[in-house]
N, C-alpha and C positions, 0 to 999 in steps of 0.2 A: 921752215925755209923762209929766208928773208930775201925780198926782192928790192932792188934799188931802182927807183924810177929814173927814166931817162930825162934829160933836159928837154923841155918843150921848146919848140921853134915858135917864136912870137908871130912870125908871118903866117904859118900854118894855123895857129890858134885864132888869129884874126880872121882868116879865110873861113874857118869853121863857124865862127860867131856870125859872120855875114850869111852863110848858107842856112843856118838855123832859122833865120828870119825870112828866107826865100821860100814862099809857098810852093812854087814849081819844083824846086830842088827837093823839098820834103816830100811832096807827092810822088815824085819819081823814086826816091829812096824807099818810101813805104811800099810802093807797088813792087819794087824789085825784091824787097824782103818777103812780101806776101807770096810772090811767085816762087821764090826759092824754097820757102818753107812748105808750100803746097806740093811742090815737086818731091821734096824729101819725104813728106808724109805718104804720098802716093807710092813712092818707090819702096818704102818700108812695108806697106800693105801688100805689095806684089810678091814679096819674098816668101 
């Protein structure tokens, strides 16, 4: 199967580049991922 990449939006790309250098943003993103993964693992163990 061949996928064709969508055109990237230069504005969004620039915003993401800035966010990557923002420690507060990265901390929030990592914490959100950790909570989500933890909930998923705990949910799987409950079944």
